[in-house]
C-alpha positions, 0 to 999 in steps of 0.5 A, a space after each residue: 717255891 724255893 725249888 722253883 728257884 733252884 731250878 730257875 738259877 740252874 736253867 740260868 747258869 747252863 744257859 750262861 755256860 752256853 753263851 760263854 762257850 759260844 762267845 769263845 767259839 766265835 772269838 776263835 773263829 774271828 782270830 783264825 779269819 784274822 790271822 787267814 786275811 793277814 797271810 793273804 795280804 802278805 
C-alpha cells in the first residue's frame, strides 16, 4: 500500500511539473502575441 502511494505521488508530481511547463509555454506565447499585436498597431 505504501509503495502504491509513493507511485501515485510520483505520478502526481510529474503531472504537476508538466502542467507548470505548459503554463509557462502558454504564458510565453501570450507575451509574444501581445508584443506582436502592439508592434502591428504602432
